PAVO-875005 format. One line per 3 residues: number of its first residue (from 1); for each residue y, x, z of N, C-alpha, C, O. Coordinates in steps of 0.2 Angstrom, whole numbers. Atoms other than C-alpha are relative to their C-alpha. Layout:
N
NUM = Y X Z Y X Z Y X Z Y X Z ~ ...
//
This chain:
362
1 = -5 4 5 -1 1 -2 8 3 0 8 9 2 ~ -7 -6 -1 18 6 -2 1 3 5 -4 5 7 ~ -4 -1 -6 27 11 12 6 -4 1 8 -6 7
4 = -5 2 -3 42 4 11 0 -4 -8 -3 -3 -13 ~ -3 3 7 51 -11 -5 6 3 1 9 4 6 ~ -5 -4 3 66 -3 -13 5 -5 -1 3 -10 -3
7 = -7 4 -3 85 -13 -10 -1 -4 -4 -1 -10 -3 ~ 1 3 5 83 -18 -26 -3 -7 -2 -2 -12 -5 ~ 9 4 0 65 -26 -24 3 -6 5 1 -12 4
10 = -1 3 -4 72 -33 -10 4 -8 -2 3 -14 -1 ~ -7 3 1 87 -40 -15 -2 -8 -5 -1 -14 -4 ~ 3 4 6 77 -48 -32 -3 -7 5 -3 -12 2
13 = 4 4 0 66 -57 -20 3 -6 6 1 -11 8 ~ -3 3 -6 77 -63 -6 3 -5 -6 1 -11 -6 ~ -4 5 5 87 -71 -22 -7 -8 -2 -5 -14 -2
16 = 6 3 0 68 -79 -26 -1 -5 4 -2 -11 2 ~ 1 6 -3 67 -88 -12 6 -3 4 7 -5 10 ~ -7 4 -2 83 -95 -9 -1 -4 -6 3 -9 -7
19 = -1 6 7 80 -104 -27 -6 -3 1 -7 -8 -2 ~ 4 4 -3 64 -109 -18 4 -7 4 4 -13 4 ~ 1 6 -6 70 -115 -2 6 -7 -4 6 -12 -1
22 = -6 3 4 85 -124 -15 -4 -6 -2 -2 -12 -3 ~ 6 4 2 68 -132 -21 -1 -5 2 0 -11 1 ~ 5 3 -6 60 -136 -8 4 -6 6 2 -11 9
25 = -3 2 -5 76 -143 2 2 -5 -5 5 -10 -1 ~ 0 6 3 78 -156 -14 -5 -5 0 -5 -12 0 ~ 7 5 -1 59 -161 -13 0 -4 5 -2 -10 4
28 = -4 5 -6 64 -167 7 2 -5 -1 0 -11 1 ~ -6 5 -1 79 -174 3 -3 -7 -6 -2 -13 -4 ~ 3 5 6 70 -185 -13 -3 -4 2 -2 -10 1
31 = 6 1 -1 54 -187 -5 2 -8 6 1 -14 5 ~ -1 5 -5 62 -197 12 6 -4 -1 7 -10 1 ~ -4 5 4 75 -204 4 -4 -6 -3 -4 -12 -1
34 = 6 6 5 61 -213 -8 -3 -3 5 -2 -9 5 ~ 3 3 -6 51 -217 10 4 -4 4 1 -8 8 ~ -4 6 -4 68 -227 18 1 -4 -8 1 -10 -7
37 = -1 7 4 70 -236 2 -5 -5 1 -4 -11 3 ~ 5 3 0 52 -242 2 -1 -5 7 -4 -10 7 ~ 3 3 -5 53 -245 20 5 -7 1 4 -11 5
40 = -5 6 -1 68 -257 18 -2 -5 -2 -1 -10 0 ~ 5 5 2 57 -267 9 -5 -4 5 -6 -10 4 ~ 4 -1 -7 45 -267 23 3 -3 5 3 -9 3
43 = -2 4 -6 54 -274 39 5 6 0 6 9 -5 ~ -7 -3 -1 71 -265 47 -3 3 3 -4 8 -1 ~ 3 -3 -5 62 -259 61 -4 9 -3 -3 14 -1
46 = 4 -6 4 51 -247 49 5 4 -4 4 9 -7 ~ -6 -5 5 68 -241 40 1 3 4 -1 9 4 ~ -4 -4 -6 77 -237 56 -7 6 0 -5 12 -2
49 = 5 -6 -1 59 -227 60 3 6 -3 6 10 -1 ~ -2 -7 3 61 -216 45 5 3 0 5 9 1 ~ -7 -5 0 80 -213 45 0 3 6 5 7 7
52 = 1 -4 -7 75 -207 64 -3 8 -3 0 13 -3 ~ 4 -5 4 62 -196 56 2 5 -5 1 11 -5 ~ -3 -3 6 72 -191 41 6 7 6 7 13 5
55 = -7 -3 -3 88 -186 55 -4 6 5 0 9 9 ~ 2 -7 -5 76 -173 65 -2 5 -7 -4 11 -5 ~ 3 -5 1 70 -165 50 6 6 -2 11 3 -4
58 = -4 -4 4 81 -148 44 1 6 9 0 6 15 ~ -3 -5 -5 87 -134 55 -2 8 -4 -1 8 -10 ~ 0 -4 3 82 -116 49 -6 0 -5 -6 5 -8
61 = 5 0 1 67 -120 41 -5 5 -4 -6 6 -10 ~ 6 -6 -3 55 -107 45 -5 0 -6 -7 3 -10 ~ 9 -3 3 40 -110 38 1 -4 -7 -4 -1 -11
64 = -1 0 8 45 -117 20 0 7 -2 -3 10 -7 ~ -3 -5 3 54 -101 19 -7 7 1 -6 13 -1 ~ 6 -5 -1 36 -92 26 -4 0 -6 -6 4 -10
67 = 4 1 8 27 -102 12 2 3 -5 -2 6 -9 ~ -2 -4 6 39 -98 -1 -2 8 -1 -3 10 -7 ~ -1 -4 -1 39 -80 6 -7 6 -4 -6 11 -7
70 = 7 -2 0 21 -77 4 -5 0 -8 -9 4 -11 ~ 1 0 5 19 -86 -12 6 4 -8 5 4 -14 ~ -5 -4 7 35 -77 -24 -5 9 4 -9 12 1
73 = 3 -6 1 29 -62 -16 -6 4 -1 -7 10 -2 ~ 6 -2 4 10 -62 -20 1 -3 -8 -5 -5 -10 ~ 1 -2 3 16 -63 -37 -1 -8 -6 -2 -8 -12
76 = -2 8 7 19 -85 -42 6 0 1 10 3 5 ~ -8 0 4 34 -89 -50 -1 -8 -1 3 -8 -6 ~ 1 6 1 31 -109 -51 4 -3 6 2 -4 11
79 = -4 5 -7 44 -119 -39 -3 -5 0 -6 -7 5 ~ 0 5 0 42 -134 -44 -8 -1 5 -8 -5 11 ~ 3 -2 -5 24 -129 -38 -1 0 7 -3 -6 10
82 = -3 0 -6 26 -123 -21 5 -4 3 3 -6 9 ~ -7 5 -6 42 -134 -14 -4 -4 3 -6 -2 8 ~ 1 5 -3 33 -149 -11 -5 1 6 -6 -2 11
85 = 7 -1 -5 17 -138 -1 6 3 4 5 0 10 ~ -6 -4 -4 33 -127 7 4 -5 4 6 -3 9 ~ -3 5 -1 42 -144 10 -6 -4 8 -4 -6 13
88 = 4 3 -4 26 -151 19 -2 4 7 -4 2 12 ~ -1 -1 -5 28 -138 31 5 -2 7 3 -2 13 ~ -4 1 -4 42 -142 39 -1 -9 2 2 -12 7
91 = 2 8 -3 37 -162 41 -6 3 5 -6 1 10 ~ 5 -3 -7 21 -153 52 3 2 5 1 2 11 ~ -3 -3 -6 34 -146 60 5 -2 5 8 0 10
94 = -4 7 -4 44 -162 63 -5 -5 6 -5 -6 12 ~ 4 0 -6 29 -168 69 -3 1 5 -6 -4 8 ~ 4 -2 -9 22 -159 84 8 2 5 8 3 11
97 = -8 0 -7 42 -157 92 1 -5 4 3 -5 9 ~ -1 5 -2 41 -175 91 -6 -1 6 -5 -4 12 ~ 5 3 -6 24 -176 100 -1 4 5 -4 2 10
100 = -3 -5 -7 29 -160 110 5 -5 3 4 -7 9 ~ -6 2 -5 45 -169 116 -4 -6 5 -4 -6 11 ~ 5 4 -2 35 -181 121 -5 -1 5 -7 -6 8
103 = 5 -1 -4 23 -175 130 2 3 6 0 5 12 ~ -4 -6 -7 37 -164 139 6 -7 2 12 -7 4 ~ -8 6 -4 49 -181 143 4 0 -4 9 -4 -5
106 = -9 -4 1 62 -173 134 4 -6 -5 -1 -10 -8 ~ -2 3 6 73 -184 122 6 1 -2 10 -3 -4 ~ -3 -5 7 84 -171 113 -3 4 -2 -8 7 1
109 = 2 -5 3 83 -160 102 4 3 -4 6 0 -9 ~ -6 -3 4 95 -150 95 6 -4 1 10 -7 -3 ~ -6 1 -2 108 -153 106 2 -7 -3 8 -8 -3
112 = 0 5 1 104 -172 100 -3 -3 3 -5 0 8 ~ 3 4 -2 96 -187 104 -7 2 -7 -6 4 -13 ~ 6 -2 6 77 -184 96 -2 -7 -3 3 -11 -3
115 = 2 6 1 68 -199 89 -3 -7 6 -2 -13 6 ~ -1 6 -5 63 -207 105 6 -3 3 7 -9 5 ~ -7 1 -6 81 -203 115 6 -3 -6 12 -4 -5
118 = -4 5 7 88 -213 96 -2 -5 1 0 -10 -2 ~ 3 8 2 77 -227 99 2 -1 9 6 -6 12 ~ -3 3 -9 81 -230 119 8 1 -1 11 -3 3
121 = -6 3 1 100 -229 114 0 -7 -3 4 -11 -1 ~ -2 4 5 99 -241 101 -3 -8 7 0 -13 6 ~ 5 3 -3 87 -252 116 4 -3 6 4 -8 9
124 = -5 1 -6 101 -248 130 5 -5 -1 7 -9 2 ~ -9 5 4 115 -257 117 -2 -7 0 2 -12 1 ~ 2 9 1 104 -272 116 -3 -2 7 -5 -7 9
127 = 1 4 -8 102 -272 135 -7 0 3 -9 -2 9 ~ 7 -2 0 83 -267 134 -2 7 6 -4 13 4 ~ 2 -6 -5 80 -255 151 -5 -1 6 -7 -6 9
130 = 6 4 -7 67 -253 163 -7 3 -3 -7 6 -9 ~ 9 -1 4 48 -250 158 0 -3 -6 -1 1 -11 ~ -1 3 4 50 -261 146 0 4 -6 -5 5 -9
133 = -2 -4 2 60 -248 137 -2 5 0 -1 9 -4 ~ 5 -7 1 50 -233 142 -7 -2 -7 -9 3 -10 ~ 5 2 3 35 -242 132 4 -2 -7 -1 -1 -11
136 = 0 1 6 44 -247 116 2 8 -3 -1 10 -8 ~ -2 -6 3 54 -227 115 -6 6 2 -5 12 1 ~ 9 -4 1 33 -219 118 -1 -2 -4 -2 3 -8
139 = 3 3 5 29 -231 104 4 2 -6 0 3 -11 ~ -5 -2 3 46 -225 95 -5 8 -3 -7 10 -8 ~ -1 -6 4 42 -208 95 -8 5 -1 -10 11 -3
142 = 9 0 4 21 -208 93 1 1 -6 0 6 -10 ~ 0 2 9 23 -218 76 6 6 -4 4 9 -9 ~ -4 -5 3 37 -206 71 -2 7 -2 -1 10 -7
145 = 5 -6 2 26 -192 73 -4 0 -3 -6 5 -6 ~ 8 3 5 12 -200 64 3 -1 -7 -1 2 -11 ~ 0 0 5 21 -203 51 5 8 -1 2 10 -6
148 = -1 -6 0 31 -186 50 -8 3 -3 -8 6 -9 ~ 6 -3 1 13 -180 49 -5 -2 -5 -10 2 -4 ~ 5 4 5 2 -189 37 7 0 -6 5 1 -12
151 = -7 -2 3 21 -187 27 -1 8 -3 -1 10 -9 ~ 4 -4 6 15 -169 23 -6 1 -3 -8 5 -6 ~ 7 -2 4 -2 -172 18 2 -3 -7 -2 -1 -11
154 = -1 4 3 7 -184 6 4 5 -8 4 5 -14 ~ -3 -4 6 18 -172 -1 -4 6 -3 -2 7 -9 ~ 6 -2 4 3 -159 -4 -5 -3 -3 -10 1 -3
157 = 4 5 5 -8 -173 -13 6 0 -5 4 -3 -10 ~ -4 3 7 7 -174 -27 4 7 -2 8 8 -7 ~ 0 -9 4 9 -155 -28 -1 -1 -5 -6 -4 -6
160 = 6 0 7 6 -152 -47 -2 7 0 0 12 -2 ~ 4 -7 1 -5 -140 -45 -6 -1 -1 -7 -7 -2 ~ 9 -1 0 -25 -136 -47 -3 -4 6 -3 -2 11
163 = 4 3 -6 -34 -150 -38 -3 4 5 0 4 10 ~ 2 -4 -3 -44 -138 -31 4 3 4 3 4 10 ~ -6 -6 -5 -28 -126 -24 2 -8 8 2 -7 14
166 = -1 7 -4 -24 -146 -16 -3 1 5 0 3 10 ~ 4 1 -5 -40 -147 -6 -1 5 2 -2 7 8 ~ -4 -10 -5 -37 -130 -2 4 1 8 2 2 13
169 = -6 1 -3 -20 -133 6 -3 -5 5 -3 -3 11 ~ 2 6 -2 -26 -149 13 -7 3 7 -7 0 12 ~ 6 -2 -6 -42 -140 25 1 5 3 -2 7 8
172 = -2 -4 -4 -30 -127 28 6 -3 6 9 -1 11 ~ -6 1 -8 -18 -138 38 -4 -6 4 -1 -8 9 ~ 3 4 -6 -32 -150 45 -1 6 5 0 6 11
175 = 4 -4 -7 -40 -133 52 6 0 5 5 -2 11 ~ -2 0 -5 -24 -129 59 3 -4 4 5 -2 9 ~ -3 4 -4 -16 -143 66 -9 -1 6 -8 -2 12
178 = 4 -1 -4 -34 -144 73 1 4 8 0 2 13 ~ -3 -6 -4 -29 -126 82 3 -2 5 2 -1 11 ~ -7 5 -3 -13 -136 88 -2 -2 4 0 1 9
181 = 1 4 -1 -20 -148 94 -2 4 8 1 4 13 ~ 4 -4 -4 -33 -136 105 6 2 5 7 0 10 ~ -2 -6 -4 -18 -123 112 7 -8 1 12 -5 3
184 = -2 7 -4 -8 -143 116 -4 0 8 -3 2 13 ~ 6 2 -7 -23 -148 126 1 6 6 3 4 12 ~ -1 -4 -5 -21 -131 134 6 2 4 6 5 9
187 = -7 -1 -2 -3 -131 137 -1 -6 5 1 -5 11 ~ -3 7 -5 -3 -149 146 -4 0 5 -2 -2 10 ~ 4 -2 -6 -18 -143 157 2 5 5 1 4 11
190 = -3 -5 -7 -11 -129 166 3 -2 3 4 2 8 ~ -5 3 -4 0 -139 173 -2 -1 6 2 -3 11 ~ 6 1 -3 -15 -142 184 -2 5 4 -5 4 9
193 = 2 -8 -3 -18 -123 188 3 3 2 8 1 4 ~ -6 -3 -5 -12 -110 197 5 3 -5 2 6 -10 ~ 1 -8 5 -1 -99 186 0 4 -2 3 6 -7
196 = 1 -9 1 -7 -83 188 -9 -2 -3 -12 3 -5 ~ 5 -1 1 -23 -91 183 0 -5 -6 -2 -11 -5 ~ -1 1 12 -19 -95 161 0 5 -1 2 10 2
199 = -2 -6 4 -19 -87 150 4 -3 -8 1 -5 -13 ~ -5 3 5 -2 -91 140 2 3 -8 4 0 -13 ~ 4 -1 5 -7 -79 127 -5 -3 -7 -4 -4 -13
202 = 2 2 8 -19 -85 118 -1 -10 0 -5 -12 -3 ~ -4 7 0 -10 -105 121 5 4 -5 1 4 -10 ~ -5 -4 4 3 -95 111 -3 -2 -7 -2 -7 -11
205 = 3 -1 6 -10 -89 96 -2 -8 -2 -1 -11 -7 ~ 2 9 2 -18 -109 96 7 -4 -4 7 -6 -9 ~ -4 6 1 -1 -119 96 7 3 -4 10 -1 -8
208 = -7 -5 4 14 -106 89 -2 2 -5 1 0 -11 ~ 2 -4 7 5 -94 77 -3 -2 -5 -3 0 -10 ~ 4 1 6 -8 -105 69 7 -5 -3 7 -2 -9
211 = -4 6 4 6 -120 61 6 4 0 8 4 -6 ~ -5 -3 3 21 -109 63 -1 5 -4 4 5 -8 ~ -2 -5 2 18 -94 56 -7 1 -4 -6 3 -10
214 = 6 -3 4 -2 -91 49 -2 -3 -5 -4 -1 -10 ~ 2 5 6 -3 -107 39 5 -1 -4 4 -4 -9 ~ -8 1 6 15 -107 31 -3 7 -5 -2 6 -11
217 = 1 -6 4 9 -89 24 -6 -1 -3 -6 -1 -9 ~ 7 0 6 -10 -92 19 3 -6 -3 -1 -6 -8 ~ 1 5 4 -4 -109 11 5 4 -7 4 1 -12
220 = -5 -2 5 10 -98 0 -8 6 -4 -8 8 -10 ~ 5 -6 2 -6 -85 -3 -7 -4 -5 -10 -2 -10 ~ 4 4 5 -18 -100 -9 3 -3 -6 0 -7 -9
223 = -4 6 4 -5 -108 -20 -2 7 -6 -5 8 -11 ~ -1 -9 5 -2 -88 -28 -10 1 -3 -10 5 -8 ~ 6 -2 2 -23 -87 -31 0 8 5 -4 12 2
226 = 2 -7 0 -22 -71 -21 -6 0 6 -6 -5 10 ~ 8 0 -1 -41 -64 -14 2 -1 10 6 0 15 ~ 1 2 -7 -47 -69 1 1 3 5 2 0 11
229 = -1 -6 -3 -44 -52 9 8 0 3 10 2 9 ~ -6 1 -2 -27 -56 8 4 -7 4 10 -7 5 ~ -2 6 -3 -27 -73 16 -2 4 10 3 4 14
232 = 1 -4 -3 -36 -62 31 5 3 7 6 4 13 ~ -6 -6 -2 -21 -51 32 7 -2 3 11 1 6 ~ -8 3 -3 -8 -64 34 -4 -5 7 -3 -11 9
235 = 5 5 -6 -19 -72 47 2 5 6 5 3 11 ~ 1 -7 -6 -20 -55 58 11 -2 0 14 -6 4 ~ -9 1 -1 3 -55 55 2 -4 2 7 -4 5
238 = -3 7 -1 4 -73 58 -1 1 7 4 1 11 ~ 1 1 -5 -6 -72 74 4 6 8 4 6 14 ~ -3 -3 -5 3 -57 81 9 -1 -1 14 1 3
241 = -8 2 -2 21 -63 76 0 -4 4 5 -4 7 ~ -4 7 -1 18 -80 82 0 2 10 3 0 15 ~ 0 1 -8 13 -73 101 10 4 -1 14 2 3
244 = -6 -6 -2 30 -59 99 4 -8 0 6 -9 6 ~ -6 4 -3 41 -76 97 -2 -3 3 0 -9 2 ~ 0 5 -3 33 -85 108 4 4 8 8 2 11
247 = -2 -4 -6 36 -73 122 6 3 0 7 5 6 ~ -6 1 1 53 -70 117 3 -7 0 8 -8 2 ~ -4 4 -3 55 -87 117 1 -3 6 6 -6 9
250 = -2 0 -6 52 -89 132 3 4 7 4 3 13 ~ -7 -4 -5 63 -76 141 6 -2 -2 11 -1 1 ~ -7 5 3 76 -86 129 -1 -6 7 3 -3 11
253 = 1 5 -2 72 -100 140 1 1 7 3 -4 10 ~ -1 -2 -7 73 -92 156 8 5 1 12 3 5 ~ -4 -3 0 86 -78 154 6 -1 -6 12 2 -5
256 = -6 -1 5 95 -84 136 9 -1 2 11 2 7 ~ -6 1 2 113 -89 133 -4 -8 -1 -10 -7 -3 ~ -3 5 2 113 -109 130 4 -1 -5 2 -4 -10
259 = -3 1 5 128 -109 121 -1 3 -7 1 0 -12 ~ 3 -5 5 119 -96 109 -6 -1 -2 -9 0 -8 ~ 9 3 4 101 -103 109 0 -9 0 -4 -13 -2
262 = 2 9 1 104 -122 110 -4 0 5 -2 -5 3 ~ 4 0 -2 91 -121 123 2 0 10 6 3 11 ~ -2 0 -6 93 -124 142 -3 6 4 -9 7 2
265 = 3 -4 -3 90 -111 155 -4 1 7 -7 5 10 ~ 4 2 -7 85 -121 170 -8 -6 -2 -11 -9 2 ~ 4 4 0 71 -132 161 -7 2 -2 -12 -2 -4
268 = 7 -1 2 56 -125 158 0 5 9 -5 8 12 ~ 1 -4 -7 61 -117 177 -1 -5 4 -3 -3 9 ~ 0 4 -1 61 -134 180 -6 -5 0 -9 -9 4
271 = 7 5 5 46 -142 171 -5 5 4 -10 2 6 ~ 4 -6 -4 36 -124 181 -4 -1 -7 -10 -1 -7 ~ 5 -5 6 31 -120 162 -5 5 1 -4 10 4
274 = 3 -6 -2 17 -108 162 1 3 -5 -1 1 -10 ~ -2 -2 6 24 -95 152 -5 7 5 -7 8 11 ~ 1 -8 -3 17 -76 151 5 4 6 2 7 10
277 = -7 1 -1 33 -74 158 -2 -2 12 -2 2 17 ~ 1 4 -6 30 -85 174 -9 5 4 -10 8 10 ~ 5 -3 -3 12 -78 177 0 8 1 -6 11 3
280 = -1 -8 3 17 -59 175 3 -1 10 2 2 15 ~ -4 0 -6 29 -64 189 -4 -2 7 -2 3 11 ~ 3 -1 -2 18 -69 200 -7 5 2 -9 6 8
283 = 6 -5 0 3 -57 198 4 6 4 2 9 8 ~ -3 -5 -4 18 -45 204 4 2 5 6 7 7 ~ -6 1 -6 28 -51 217 -4 0 6 -10 0 7
286 = 5 1 -9 24 -51 236 1 -4 2 7 -6 1 ~ -1 4 -2 21 -63 247 6 -5 1 6 -11 0 ~ -8 3 -1 40 -67 250 1 -3 -9 2 -9 -12
289 = -1 2 9 42 -68 231 -5 -7 -1 -2 -12 -2 ~ 6 8 2 26 -82 228 3 -5 6 2 -12 6 ~ -3 7 -5 33 -91 242 8 -3 -3 10 -9 -2
292 = -4 3 5 49 -94 231 -2 -2 -4 -1 -7 -5 ~ 3 1 5 40 -94 218 -2 -11 0 -1 -16 -3 ~ 3 7 -4 32 -110 226 5 -5 0 6 -11 -2
295 = -6 8 -2 49 -119 232 2 -1 -6 1 -7 -9 ~ -5 1 6 59 -116 217 -5 -2 -9 -2 -6 -13 ~ 2 -1 6 48 -115 201 -3 -7 1 -7 -7 6
298 = 3 6 -1 43 -134 198 3 -4 1 2 -10 -1 ~ -4 7 -4 57 -143 206 4 0 -6 6 4 -11 ~ -6 1 6 67 -155 195 6 1 1 10 0 -4
301 = -6 2 -2 81 -154 205 3 10 2 9 11 4 ~ -1 -8 2 82 -133 204 7 0 -4 8 -4 -9 ~ -6 0 1 100 -129 202 1 9 0 -3 13 2
304 = -2 -6 6 109 -115 192 -2 9 7 -4 14 6 ~ 3 -6 -7 108 -104 212 -6 2 0 -8 8 -2 ~ 6 -2 2 91 -105 213 -5 3 -4 -10 6 -3
307 = 2 -5 9 87 -99 192 2 4 4 -2 8 6 ~ -3 -9 1 98 -85 197 -4 4 6 -5 10 6 ~ 7 -4 -6 84 -80 214 -5 2 -4 -7 8 -5
310 = 4 -2 2 69 -83 203 5 4 -9 1 2 -14 ~ 1 -5 5 77 -72 189 1 5 4 -1 10 2 ~ -3 -8 -1 82 -60 199 -7 4 4 -7 10 6
313 = 4 -2 -3 65 -59 207 -6 2 -7 -10 7 -7 ~ 5 -4 7 56 -58 188 3 7 -3 0 10 -7 ~ -3 -8 1 67 -42 187 1 4 4 4 10 4
316 = 2 -5 -6 64 -34 201 -7 3 0 -8 9 -1 ~ 3 -2 -1 47 -35 202 -3 2 -5 -8 6 -4 ~ 0 -3 5 46 -30 185 -4 -4 -6 -5 -2 -11
319 = 1 5 4 39 -46 177 4 -3 -9 1 -6 -13 ~ -3 1 5 51 -48 164 1 7 -5 2 6 -11 ~ 1 -5 4 51 -32 158 -6 1 -3 -7 3 -9
322 = 5 -1 2 32 -32 157 -2 -5 -6 -6 -2 -10 ~ 1 2 5 32 -46 146 3 0 -8 1 -1 -13 ~ -4 -2 7 46 -42 134 -4 8 -1 -3 10 -7
325 = 4 -7 5 35 -23 132 -6 -4 -5 -9 -2 -10 ~ 6 2 2 21 -37 128 4 -4 -7 0 -6 -11 ~ -4 4 6 33 -46 113 0 6 -3 -3 6 -8
328 = 0 -6 5 37 -28 106 -7 -1 0 -10 -6 -2 ~ 6 0 4 21 -24 105 -3 -2 -3 -6 1 -6 ~ 3 4 4 14 -38 97 6 -1 -6 3 -4 -10
331 = -5 1 5 31 -38 85 -3 8 -5 -3 9 -11 ~ 4 -4 6 23 -21 81 -6 2 -5 -7 4 -11 ~ 7 1 2 7 -24 79 3 -5 -8 0 -3 -13
334 = -2 6 5 15 -39 65 1 6 -6 -1 6 -12 ~ -5 -4 6 26 -25 56 -7 7 -1 -3 11 -4 ~ 5 -3 0 11 -13 55 -5 -1 -5 -7 2 -9
337 = 5 4 5 -1 -25 47 5 -2 -7 3 0 -12 ~ -4 -2 7 13 -29 34 1 6 -2 0 7 -8 ~ 1 -7 4 16 -11 31 -5 5 -6 -5 8 -11
340 = 8 -5 1 -3 -5 31 -4 -5 -6 -9 -3 -9 ~ 8 6 1 -13 -20 24 1 -5 -7 -3 -7 -10 ~ -3 4 4 1 -30 13 3 3 -6 5 8 -6
343 = -5 -3 5 9 -27 -4 7 -1 -2 10 -6 -2 ~ -8 1 2 25 -26 -11 2 -6 -2 -3 -9 -1 ~ -6 0 -4 37 -35 -11 -2 -2 6 1 0 11
346 = 3 5 -6 27 -47 2 2 5 5 5 2 10 ~ 0 -3 -5 28 -32 13 4 2 5 4 2 11 ~ -6 2 -2 45 -30 15 4 -5 0 10 -4 3
349 = -2 4 -4 49 -45 17 -1 -3 7 3 -6 11 ~ 3 -1 -9 38 -47 34 3 3 2 8 1 6 ~ -2 -6 -6 43 -32 41 9 -5 2 11 -7 7
352 = -10 5 -2 65 -41 38 -3 -5 5 1 -5 10 ~ 2 6 -1 55 -56 46 -1 1 7 0 -3 11 ~ 2 -2 -8 48 -46 61 8 3 4 11 0 9
355 = -5 -1 -4 64 -37 65 4 -4 1 7 -3 6 ~ -5 6 -1 75 -53 63 -2 -3 7 1 -2 12 ~ 2 2 -8 63 -62 76 1 5 7 4 4 12
358 = 1 -5 -8 60 -47 88 9 1 2 11 5 7 ~ -6 -2 -2 81 -46 89 4 -5 2 10 -5 3 ~ -2 7 -2 82 -65 95 0 -1 8 2 -6 11
361 = -3 0 -8 83 -56 114 4 -3 2 8 -6 -2 ~ -3 2 -4 92 -61 126 4 8 4 7 7 9
//
């Protein structure tokens, strides 16, 4: 494999990916607009649910970009063929976020109401509150996530590619979602276990790496008709990068600046989220430190002063440095996998992605 991608090659690849993103965004916009129009002929609540789902689609579109990066970096050229598959990755993400928010009882996403939150606001305006509203909100979130998920498969079914490739992508997505469900189940079940007796890295591989990194990359490789060994290398890359991403994300969830991250620096501690950072803190803290964690972590009323005590403990006992070192190690593993096993210009694009995500830390 080549050691580096030339600057000219990198720029060309970036332009191609940008063109692919424009095509993918257009596919998403057309698809969602069409579904909203059809829903209007069925029932107003159904049309409203489609509108709420559409409102949640967007952001950085990292997963479609990964599919395009792999496809174009492995020699693919047909943007019309890859765009629906890339768009499908974003709808999978929308579905996973919607259902994850339900499990976490969150009604805000990216600083604004999510599907459940938007539905609750409409119910409140109509005077519907309390347990009756809770049931309706749960239904809206569950069904909205379902719509996004089935739409992802619908987009793949419509992709203008060899039918065998469509089947291969559908099979990949089905396997990936099974892994994601396993990770989500372990994550939910971890709430019942001692923080030092869980395996957050395994959960990250299943819940984060699988659908956020590995599947989008392998989908692009499938459409580019890359050999099976390339799929395996992309899986190793995606697994490592997903773990690095989750470790940094967990750090930002405690130490990050909410104005910069858009995420509360209290919610993970209030929830008692079983992260590697928390696991290491329990293992490395002394008895007084663990008693502090027992009092503060998982307290829904935790204030900034209490959170500051937890952050100080995480820092002093060395848990934060240890967790960030693990993140750095996983990022290096991903970088080395790209540089040593994947072809140019894909390798250079993926190394740049590692550097970008690795630099998110606070």
